[in-house]
C-alpha positions as CSV (number, residue, x, y, z in Angstrom):
1,M,76.8,41.6,57.4
2,E,73.8,39.9,55.9
3,M,73.2,36.4,57.1
4,E,71.1,33.7,55.6
5,L,70.3,30.7,57.9
6,I,70.4,27.6,55.7
7,S,69.6,24.9,58.2
8,R,69.1,24.2,61.9
9,E,69.1,20.7,63.4
10,R,70.2,18.4,66.1
11,I,73.1,16.0,65.6
12,K,73.0,12.9,67.8
13,P,75.8,10.4,68.5
14,W,76.3,7.8,65.8
15,T,75.8,5.0,68.3
16,G,73.5,5.3,71.3
17,T,75.0,5.9,74.7
18,P,75.1,2.6,76.8
19,A,72.9,2.5,79.9
20,E,75.9,2.3,82.2
21,L,77.2,5.6,80.9
22,R,73.9,7.4,81.0
23,N,74.7,9.3,84.3
24,Y,77.8,11.4,83.7
25,R,79.2,12.7,87.0
26,L,81.0,16.1,87.1
27,C,84.2,16.6,89.0
28,F,84.3,18.8,92.1
29,I,85.7,21.7,90.2
30,D,83.0,21.5,87.5
31,N,80.4,21.8,90.3
32,I,81.4,25.4,91.2
33,V,82.2,26.7,87.6
34,F,79.8,29.3,86.2
35,G,77.3,27.9,83.7
36,N,78.1,30.0,80.7
37,Y,79.1,29.1,77.2
38,I,82.8,29.3,76.1
39,P,83.0,30.5,72.5
40,L,85.7,29.7,69.9
41,V,85.7,30.4,66.2
42,L,88.1,29.0,63.6
43,F,88.5,30.5,60.1
44,Y,89.5,28.5,57.1
45,S,90.5,30.0,53.7
46,S,89.0,27.8,51.1
47,P,87.7,24.2,51.4
48,H,87.9,22.4,48.0
49,G,84.5,20.6,48.0
50,E,80.9,21.8,47.4
51,Q,79.5,23.6,50.4
52,E,76.5,21.2,50.8
53,Q,78.9,18.3,50.6
54,E,81.2,19.9,53.1
55,H,78.6,20.4,55.8
56,E,77.1,17.0,55.3
57,T,80.6,15.5,55.9
58,L,80.9,17.7,59.0
59,K,77.6,16.5,60.4
60,Q,78.6,12.9,59.9
61,S,82.0,13.2,61.5
62,L,80.4,15.2,64.3
63,S,78.0,12.4,64.9
64,H,80.8,9.9,65.1
65,V,82.9,11.9,67.5
66,L,79.9,12.4,69.7
67,S,79.9,8.7,70.2
68,R,83.0,9.3,72.3
69,Y,82.1,12.7,73.7
70,Y,78.6,11.4,74.5
71,F,78.2,13.7,77.5
72,L,78.1,16.7,75.2
73,A,74.9,15.4,73.6
74,G,73.1,15.2,76.9
75,T,71.5,17.8,79.2
76,L,72.5,19.1,82.6
77,K,70.6,17.2,85.3
78,D,71.7,19.0,88.4
79,Q,74.9,20.6,89.8
80,V,76.8,17.3,89.8
81,S,75.7,15.3,86.8
82,I,74.6,15.2,83.1
83,D,71.8,13.0,81.8
84,C,73.5,11.5,78.7
85,N,70.2,11.1,76.9
86,D,71.5,11.6,73.3
87,Q,69.5,14.7,72.9
88,G,72.2,15.8,70.5
89,V,74.0,19.1,69.8
90,L,72.7,22.2,68.0
91,F,74.1,22.4,64.5
92,L,73.4,25.5,62.3
93,V,74.6,26.3,58.8
94,A,74.7,30.0,57.6
95,R,75.8,31.9,54.6
96,F,77.1,35.5,54.8
97,S,77.2,38.2,52.1
98,C,80.6,39.6,53.1
99,E,84.0,38.2,52.2
100,L,86.1,36.4,54.8
101,S,88.9,38.8,54.1
102,S,86.8,41.8,55.3
103,I,86.5,40.2,58.8
104,L,90.2,39.3,59.0
105,Q,91.3,42.8,57.9
106,N,89.4,44.4,60.7
107,P,88.2,41.9,63.3
108,T,85.6,43.5,65.6
109,Q,83.1,42.2,68.0
110,A,80.3,43.4,65.7
111,S,81.7,41.2,62.9
112,L,82.4,38.2,65.0
113,N,79.2,38.0,67.1
114,P,76.8,36.8,64.3
115,L,79.1,33.8,63.5
116,F,78.1,32.1,66.8
117,P,75.0,29.8,67.0
118,D,72.1,31.8,68.4
119,Q,74.8,34.2,69.7
120,L,75.2,32.0,72.7
121,H,78.8,33.2,73.4
122,W,79.3,33.7,77.2
123,K,75.5,33.5,77.8
124,P,74.2,31.4,80.8
125,I,73.0,27.9,80.3
126,N,70.0,26.3,81.9
127,S,68.9,22.7,82.5
128,T,67.1,22.4,79.1
129,S,69.8,24.1,77.0
130,T,72.1,22.3,74.6
131,I,75.5,21.7,76.1
132,L,77.2,22.2,72.7
133,A,76.2,24.4,69.8
134,I,78.0,24.8,66.5
135,Q,77.5,27.1,63.5
136,I,79.1,26.6,60.1
137,N,79.5,29.9,58.3
138,Y,80.2,30.2,54.6
139,F,81.5,33.2,52.7
140,P,81.3,34.0,49.0
141,C,85.1,33.5,48.6
142,G,84.7,29.9,49.5
143,G,86.1,30.3,53.0
144,L,84.3,29.3,56.1
145,A,84.3,29.7,59.8
146,I,83.4,27.1,62.4
147,A,82.0,28.7,65.6
148,V,81.5,26.6,68.7
149,C,79.8,27.4,72.0
150,I,80.3,24.8,74.8
151,S,79.1,24.9,78.4
152,H,81.8,25.8,80.8
153,K,80.2,23.5,83.3
154,V,81.7,20.5,81.4
155,S,84.6,22.0,79.6
156,D,87.7,24.1,80.0
157,A,89.8,25.3,77.0
158,A,91.9,22.1,76.9
159,T,88.8,20.0,76.8
160,L,87.4,22.1,73.9
161,S,90.7,21.8,72.0
162,H,90.7,18.0,72.4
163,F,87.1,17.8,71.1
164,I,87.8,20.1,68.1
165,N,90.9,18.3,67.1
166,H,89.3,14.8,67.3
167,W,86.4,16.0,65.3
168,A,88.7,17.6,62.7
169,T,90.8,14.4,62.4
170,L,87.7,12.3,61.8
171,N,86.4,14.7,59.2
172,R,89.8,14.8,57.5
173,I,90.3,11.1,57.1
174,K,86.7,10.6,56.1
175,Q,86.8,7.0,57.4
176,H,83.8,6.9,59.8
177,H,83.9,3.5,61.3
178,L,84.6,2.3,64.8
179,L,88.3,1.6,64.4
180,S,88.9,5.3,63.4
181,L,87.3,6.7,66.5
182,P,89.5,8.3,69.2
183,P,89.6,6.6,72.6
184,F,87.0,7.7,75.1
185,P,88.2,10.8,77.0
186,V,88.9,10.4,80.7
187,P,86.1,12.1,82.8
188,G,87.3,14.6,85.3
189,A,85.2,13.0,88.0
190,S,87.3,9.8,87.8
191,L,90.3,12.0,88.8
192,F,88.7,14.6,91.0
193,P,85.4,13.0,92.2
194,Q,82.8,14.8,94.3
195,D,82.5,11.9,96.7
196,A,81.5,13.3,100.1
197,L,82.7,16.8,99.5
198,P,80.1,19.5,100.3
199,L,78.3,21.3,97.5
200,F,78.9,25.0,97.3
201,P,77.1,27.5,95.2
202,E,78.1,27.7,91.5
203,L,80.2,30.7,90.6
204,L,78.4,33.4,88.8
205,F,79.7,35.9,86.3
206,V,80.1,39.4,87.6
207,K,78.5,41.0,84.6
208,N,79.9,44.4,83.5
209,D,79.5,46.7,80.5
210,V,82.9,46.0,79.0
211,V,84.7,46.4,75.7
212,C,87.3,44.0,74.3
213,T,90.5,44.9,72.5
214,R,92.9,42.5,70.8
215,F,96.6,43.1,71.5
216,V,99.1,41.0,69.5
217,F,102.6,40.3,70.7
218,Q,104.9,39.1,67.9
219,A,107.6,36.5,68.7
220,S,110.4,39.0,68.4
221,K,108.8,41.4,70.9
222,I,108.3,38.5,73.3
223,D,112.0,37.6,72.9
224,S,112.8,41.2,73.9
225,L,110.7,40.9,77.0
226,K,112.4,37.6,77.9
227,A,115.8,39.1,77.4
228,I,115.0,42.0,79.8
229,V,113.8,39.5,82.5
230,S,116.6,37.1,82.0
231,Y,119.2,39.9,82.4
232,H,117.9,40.2,86.0
233,N,118.7,36.5,86.6
234,V,115.1,35.2,86.3
235,P,115.6,31.7,84.9
236,N,113.7,30.5,81.7
237,P,110.9,33.1,81.5
238,T,108.0,31.8,79.4
239,R,106.0,33.6,76.8
240,V,102.9,33.6,79.0
241,E,104.8,34.8,82.0
242,V,106.4,37.8,80.4
243,V,103.2,38.8,78.5
244,S,100.8,38.4,81.4
245,A,103.2,40.3,83.8
246,L,103.5,43.1,81.3
247,L,99.7,43.4,80.9
248,Y,99.3,43.4,84.6
249,K,102.0,46.0,85.2
250,R,100.8,48.3,82.5
251,A,97.1,48.0,83.4
252,V,97.8,49.0,87.0
253,S,99.8,51.9,85.8
254,A,97.5,53.1,83.0
255,L,94.4,52.9,85.2
256,G,96.1,54.7,88.1
257,L,95.7,51.8,90.5
258,D,97.8,50.6,93.4
259,F,99.6,47.3,93.4
260,K,99.0,46.9,97.1
261,R,95.3,46.7,96.3
262,T,95.3,45.2,92.9
263,S,95.9,41.4,92.7
264,F,96.5,39.2,89.7
265,R,94.9,35.8,89.3
266,T,95.7,33.2,86.6
267,A,94.1,29.9,85.8
268,V,96.5,26.9,86.0
269,N,96.0,23.7,84.0
270,L,96.3,20.9,86.6
271,R,96.9,18.1,84.0
272,K,100.6,18.2,84.1
273,R,100.9,19.6,87.7
274,T,99.3,16.9,89.8
275,V,101.3,14.0,91.3
276,P,101.1,11.9,89.3
277,P,100.2,13.9,86.1
278,L,96.7,13.5,84.8
279,P,96.0,11.7,81.4
280,E,96.4,14.1,78.5
281,N,92.9,13.4,77.2
282,S,91.2,14.0,80.6
283,V,88.2,16.3,80.2
284,G,86.3,18.8,82.4
285,N,87.4,21.8,84.3
286,L,90.8,20.6,85.4
287,V,92.1,24.0,86.4
288,W,92.6,26.0,89.6
289,F,93.6,29.6,90.5
290,L,97.0,31.0,91.2
291,F,97.1,34.4,92.9
292,L,99.8,37.1,92.9
293,L,98.8,39.2,95.8
294,N,99.9,42.7,96.5
295,P,103.5,42.5,95.1
296,S,105.9,45.0,96.8
297,Q,108.4,44.8,93.9
298,T,106.8,45.8,90.6
299,E,109.5,45.8,88.0
300,L,108.7,43.4,85.2
301,H,111.4,40.9,86.2
302,D,110.2,41.0,89.9
303,L,106.6,40.2,88.8
304,V,107.8,37.3,86.6
305,L,109.9,35.9,89.4
306,K,107.0,36.2,91.8
307,M,104.8,34.3,89.3
308,K,107.4,31.5,89.0
309,Q,107.7,31.2,92.8
310,A,103.9,31.2,93.1
311,L,103.6,28.4,90.5
312,T,106.2,26.3,92.4
313,E,104.3,26.7,95.6
314,F,101.0,26.0,93.7
315,C,102.3,22.6,92.4
316,D,103.7,21.7,95.8
317,T,100.2,22.2,97.4
318,Y,97.3,22.0,95.0
319,G,99.1,19.6,92.7
320,R,99.6,17.1,95.5
321,Q,96.6,17.7,97.7
322,F,93.9,17.8,95.0
323,G,94.6,14.2,93.8
324,G,96.8,11.2,94.1
325,K,98.0,9.6,97.3
326,E,98.3,12.9,99.2
327,K,94.7,14.0,98.4
328,D,93.4,16.1,101.3
329,T,89.6,16.3,101.6
330,C,89.7,19.1,104.2
331,F,92.1,21.2,102.1
332,I,89.9,20.7,99.0
333,T,86.7,21.7,101.0
334,E,88.4,24.9,102.2
335,C,89.5,25.7,98.6
336,L,86.0,25.2,97.2
337,K,84.6,27.3,100.0
338,Q,87.0,30.2,99.3
339,A,86.4,29.9,95.5
340,G,82.6,30.2,96.0
341,S,82.8,33.2,98.3
342,D,83.1,36.8,97.1
343,E,85.6,38.2,99.6
344,E,88.1,39.7,97.3
345,S,88.9,43.2,98.3
346,G,90.4,45.8,96.0
347,S,90.9,45.3,92.3
348,L,91.5,42.1,90.5
349,F,92.9,41.2,87.1
350,C,92.1,37.7,85.9
351,C,94.1,35.9,83.2
352,S,93.4,32.6,81.4
353,S,96.0,31.2,78.9
354,W,94.8,29.1,76.0
355,C,98.3,28.8,74.6
356,R,99.9,25.5,73.8
357,F,96.6,23.7,73.5
358,G,97.1,22.8,69.8
359,M,94.0,24.6,68.6
360,Y,95.8,25.6,65.3
361,E,96.2,21.8,64.6
362,A,92.5,21.5,63.8
363,D,92.7,20.4,60.2
364,F,89.3,19.3,58.9
365,G,90.8,18.5,55.5
366,W,91.3,22.1,54.2
367,G,94.5,22.9,56.0
368,K,95.0,24.5,59.4
369,P,93.0,27.6,60.5
370,V,94.2,30.9,59.1
371,W,93.0,32.4,62.4
372,L,91.1,31.5,65.5
373,T,89.8,33.5,68.4
374,T,87.2,33.9,71.1
375,T,85.0,36.9,71.9
376,Q,84.4,39.6,74.4
377,C,84.0,38.2,77.9
378,P,81.6,40.1,80.2
379,V,84.0,39.9,83.1
380,K,85.7,43.2,83.9
381,N,89.6,43.2,83.8
382,S,89.8,39.7,82.4
383,I,92.4,38.6,79.8
384,V,92.5,35.6,77.5
385,L,95.8,34.7,76.0
386,M,95.9,32.7,72.7
387,D,98.7,31.5,70.3
388,T,99.3,33.4,67.1
389,R,99.2,31.2,64.0
390,D,103.0,30.8,63.9
391,G,103.1,29.5,67.4
392,G,105.7,32.1,68.6
393,G,103.5,35.1,69.4
394,I,100.5,35.7,71.7
395,E,97.2,37.4,71.1
396,A,95.8,39.0,74.2
397,L,92.0,39.7,74.4
398,V,91.6,42.2,77.1
399,N,88.2,43.1,78.6
400,M,87.8,46.4,80.5
401,E,85.2,49.0,81.1
402,E,85.2,51.5,78.3
403,Q,86.7,54.4,80.1
404,D,89.6,52.2,81.4
405,M,90.2,50.7,77.9
406,A,90.6,54.2,76.5
407,K,93.5,54.7,78.9
408,F,95.0,51.3,78.4
409,E,95.0,51.5,74.6
410,R,97.1,54.6,74.8
411,D,99.8,53.2,77.1
412,L,103.0,53.8,75.2
413,H,105.0,51.2,77.2
414,L,102.5,48.5,76.2
415,L,102.3,49.6,72.6
416,H,106.1,49.3,72.3
417,Y,105.6,45.5,72.5
418,A,102.0,45.0,71.3
419,S,100.1,45.8,68.2
420,L,96.6,47.1,68.5
421,N,94.2,44.8,66.6
422,P,96.4,44.3,63.5
423,P,94.8,43.0,60.3
424,L,95.2,39.3,59.4
425,S,95.8,37.8,56.0
426,I,93.5,35.1,54.5
427,Y,96.7,33.5,53.1
428,P,99.2,33.8,55.9
429,S,102.9,33.2,55.1
């Protein structure tokens, strides 16, 4: 893939950030989150305008949306705050010699990595780094890819989705005046403030030499998994529950591990699980961790039932004690202390679901994305779940050490339900 860099610049907010908003506080969960960039790339088949006109419009709409997401145009000041100095966000435009269809027919890390600005995906951020970096990638067919890297210190997947969709809406309507701007997002610190909570060390990536493989579960296969689980009287199993339980079960089996020493951890979006629920447009790392520890019953339906029971207990504790009238500072302190420690024994599989965040709704004026994805995460035995374009299936990006992945990719029970990196169409039906 030959790449020509057309331009590199900083895009600043359309209106300056008021003095009273200059110091943006991070919430107590942000303060322990690892300082790496979350990557996302969205592919579009064929915008109708001239390329130069397209990226000028993208820059203008980006500048306007940054007037609302002003904290993304600042710099990290310390562990608890951002200096909203309107430094701006990094904006690159590149042109590739290959066709978009060649990437979609065989998506690999080698073909995806050059699409990201300065290849920042999952790299650590420092105090002088840009919080947000964007690269617009053009292909000879007229298609393009928008690649985004955003600091995990200030954003979870839901926050990234809110930002992308607001930017897309502004670009689509092409009416860049104050009345068309979205409302200010709700800062996580207004919901989960640091206050007098102690500061614990920021979490760090445990870097490993891993490879990433994409497994796609079509809606019909997920329905089969749901039917198996429902037959054993598990009520209303969800897509994410049955897919994550199957991945966990097959990974432990394929890698010759022991369930008694192999735990499963998944990130839970707190927005709808606190009492009362958080505003939909609240931003920051508003997630916490749910553990499935040492299950004694390991059939698929048993694992899904354990996940459901664990989620109910999670909502009854974390959902109430993290915020609202029942906020418990001592409980939060102990949770932060445990999250910042490295006392996990045995093996651990980590899962994060980006499903139902509406990322496929990001229409910049050229229709919805034909595909979107993230990239290889350097955390061993980590899984990211994403919607398929039709909304009914799930794409699982699994990161493992190479020798483990070689075993996992050959697991026949898994491959009965999942396709291994299937090709995508530039014009999906």
